[in-house]
N, C-alpha and C positions, 0 to 999 in steps of 0.2 A: 466437668462435662463439656463446658464451652471449649476448653483447651483441646479435648479429644476431637471435636468437630473441626476446629481450626487446623489441627495437625492433619486430619483426614482430608480436608479440602486442599491444604497445601500439597500434600502428597499426591493427590489426584491431579491437581493442576500441573505440578512439576513432572509427574510421570507421563501425563498425556503430552505435554509440550516437549519432553526430552526426546522422544522419537521423532516428533515433527522437526525439532531443531536439527537433529542429525541429518534427516532427509533434506531439509531446506539448505543446510550448509553444503551438502554434497551436490545438490542440484545447482546451486549458485556457482560453486567452484567448477562444475562441469560446463556450465553455460559460458563461464569466462574462458575456459581453456579450449572449448570446441567451436567458438565463434570466430569467424574471420572478420574482424572489425576493421573499419576504415577510419580515417580522421573524421572527427566530429564536424558536422556542417556548421556554418556560421549562425544558423537559426535554430540551434539545438534547444535553447530555452523556449523559443516560440512554439516548437513542435510539442513540447511537454505542456505548455500553457494552453495550447489549442484543445488538447484532449481534456484536461482536468478542469478547465473553466467552461467547458461545453457539456458537462455531465448531464445536465438537465435540458439540453437543447436538441432540436431536430438535426443539428449539424454534427452530433457526436460521431456517428458512423463514418461520415466523410473525414472528420478529423483523425479518427483512428486509421483509416486507409492511407491518409497522407503521412501520418507520423510513424506508424509501425509497419515493419515488413510483414509478409504473410505468415511466416514462422519466426518465433522469437522466444525469449525467456522473460516472463513477467512474474514478479512476486511482490505483493503488497503487505506481507506478513499474515494476511488472512487466506490468500489463495495464490496458487501457482498456475499460470496459464501459458500456453505455447502457440496459440493460433489466434488470428484476428477475429474469427467468428465467435469464439468463446469469450474473447475480451469485450467485444461489442455487447454480447449478452450480459456479461457480468457488470460492466460499467453502466449499461442501460438500467439494469435492475437496481443498482446502487443509486442512480440518479432519481429513479421513481420512489425509492424508499426514504429519501430525505426531503425535507421541505426547503432546505437551503444548503448549498455546497459551494465553497469558494477556496481556491488555493492561491496564495500570494507567494511569488518567488522573492526570496530575501537575498539570495546570493547564488551565483553560478560560477563554478571553477572548472577549468579544463586542465587535464594532465595527460598529454599524449592523446590517445583515442578515448580516454575516459572523461565523462562529464559528470560533475556532482552538482545537484540542484538542492539547495537548502530552502525549505518552504515552511509556511504556516498554513494550516487548514482550519477552516471554520465550517462546521456542520450543524444543522438543526434537524432533529428528528423527534418523533413521538414514541414514547414507551408507556403503554397502558394509559393513554390519554394525556400524559404529561409531556410538555414540550421541553426538550433537552437542547441546550446550546453547548456545543463541544468545540474546544479550541486545542489544537495540538501542533507540535513542531516535528519536522522530519527532514530526511534527506533521501534523495534518489540517486542511484548510480546508473548512468546510461552509457550504452555503447551503440554504435551505428554501423550500418552496412555501406557499401559503395554508393548506393542510391540516396544516402542521407536519411535512412529510416532506422528507427530504434530496433535493435536486435537483442539487447539486454536492458532490463529495467528492474532494478532491485531497490525496494524501499526499505529504509531504516527509520522506524518510528515506534512509538509505544501505543499499540492498539488497545491495551488494557486501560490506559489513561483516557484515550479518546472515545472509546466505545464501551468496552466490557464493564467498566465501573458504573455505568449508568443503567445497566440491566437489572431487573428485579432478581433477587436471590444471588445470582452470580456476582453482581456488583457489590453486594454486602460482603461476600467472601473475598473478593479482590481487594476491597478497601481494608478489611480486617487483616488480611495477610500483610498488606503494605504497612499498616500501622504497627505490626509486630516486628517488622524487619529493622 
C-alpha cells in the first residue's frame, strides 16, 4: 500500500511539473531570443546583491528599480515575472515570510553579454511553529539592457531541497521519493 501512495505521489509531482517544465523552458528560450541585450555592466554582481540582500529592507523597491528594467523576464523556479511592480510585490512578500534571508555570491562569470552568478542562500522560516534553517546553492543567469539593468534573470537551483522538503505532508513525499531514486 505504501508503494501505491509513493507511486501516486511521484506521478502527481512529475505530471504537474512536466507541463510547468515545458512552459518554463519555452519562456526562458523566448526571453533569450527576444531580448536585445547589451554588454553587462561592471557592477552586475552588485545589482544582483543589492536586491537579494535587501529582501527584508525598506530599500528593496529602490534596489529593484535600480537593478531591473521596467519589463524583463524573471524566473526563480517558483514563479515567472515580467514587470517590476509584480517583482516588488513578490519579493516583498518573500521577505516578510522569512525571518532570515541572505544570499552570498560565491563566483561571478561573464561570457559576452551573459553573467552567471553562483550563490549560496540561507533562509530561516517557520512551518507550523517550527523554525527551519534552510541552506541551498544555485546559479542565476543574467542579461542586461543598454541602461545596465537586468532584462533576463533565470535561477537554477533546487527548490525542493531548499523549501518543499520542509513542508508538512509535501515534505514527507519529497523526501520519500528522493530516497527511492
